[in-house]
N, C-alpha and C positions, 0 to 999 in steps of 0.2 A: 229583498227576496219576497216573492209572493207567498201569501198565506197558505194557499193550497199545497205548494211545494214543501213548506215547513211542516204542515200536518202530515203529509205523506212520509217525510223523512222521520218524523216522530213515531208514526205508526210502524214503519219498518224496524226501527230500533226496538220498539215495544214487542214486536213479534219475535225478534232475536232473543230478547230477554225471556220471553215465554218459552221458547224452544229450549234454552239452557235450563230453565227451571224444571221443565218436564224431564229432562235428562237427570237432573239432580234428584228429583222426586223418585224416579225409577231406581236410581242407585241407593237412595235411602230406604226405599221399600225392600229392596234386596238385602240390605244390611239388617233391616228389622227382622226379616225372615231368618237370617243366619243367627241373629241375636236370640231368637226363640230356641233354636236348636242348641246354641251355645249354653243357654241357661238350663236346658234339659240334660246337660252333661256331655255335650258333643266334643268337648276338649278343645285343644289348641287349633285343630284343623278349622273348625267353624269360626274361631276367633280371628284367624288369619284372613279367611274369606270375608268376614264381616268388616274387618279393617280395610280391606281392598275396596269394598263398596263405599265405605265412608270416605276414603281418599278420592275416589271418583266423584262422589257428591261434592266434596270441597272444591275440586277442580272445576266442576260445572258452575258452582256458585261464584267462583272467581271470574269465570268467563262471562257469566250473567252480569257481574258488576261492571265489566268493561262496556257492555252494551247499555247498561243502565246509565253510565256516565254520558254516553252519547245521547241517550234519551233525555237526560237532565239538561244537556246543552240545547236540545231542541225545544224543550218545554221548561221555561224558567219556573223556579219554585214549585216543582212537582211534589216535593215533600215526601219522597219514598226512599227507603233504605233497605238493602238486602239484609236478611238475617245473618248473624255472625256464623263463621264456620264452626263445624263440630270439632271439639278438641281432638287433636291427633298428634300429640307430642310423643317423643320417644318414650317417656315414662308411662304414658297411657298405653302405648303398644306393649311395653314390657309387662306392665301389670295385667293387661288383658290377655296376653298370649302366654307368657311364661309362668305367671303366677295366677293362672286361670282359676277363678273361684266365683261362686254364685253372687257374692256381694258386688264384685266388679262388673259381672255380667248384667246384673239388675241396674246398676248405675248407668252403664253404657246404653242399655235398652231404653232407659228413661230419657237420656240425651237424644237418642235417635228419634223417639216419639215426639219430643219437644220440637226438634228441627223439622220433622215432617209437618207438624201443625203450622209452624211459622211459614214454611215454604208454600203450603197450600193456601194460607191466608194471603200471602204476598202475591201468589199467582192469580188469585181472584181479583186483587187490586189492579194488576196489569191487564187482565181480561176486561175489566170495567173501563179502564183507560182507553183500550182499543175501541170499545163500543162508543165512547164519547168522541174519539177522534173520527170514527166513521160517520157519526151524526154531524159533526162539523163539516166534513167533506161533502156530505149530502146537502147541507145548507148552502155551501159555496156553489155547488153545481146547479142549484135551483135558481140562484141569482143571475 
């Protein structure tokens, strides 16, 4: 297979990863907003909405991992891994929604912030990879 085609396929996969990361980041930002309201005494209503956004973020992270696998197949030894999902177990949901308290709200807000930071950093890595792939494509076209 020619190198230009491989680079284009890698870039396409990287763009798909980036799109899913953007969607996950949006969901996490929404969850973060709901988390603030939840800590201010918003009650179970905001906990439920926050959890919905966290579940959406986890879904987008899973989708991104599928495209990352394709990207890894295109680029050997890329050495990147997606951040782990946010904990969304049944016990987390019960504690956050039914036993709604400030301690749980603060813990969950911290987890959301941590994942936001991890995803932003990972997104920057993917953007840098796309820039490198574009540079390689430019080199090939010049030859």
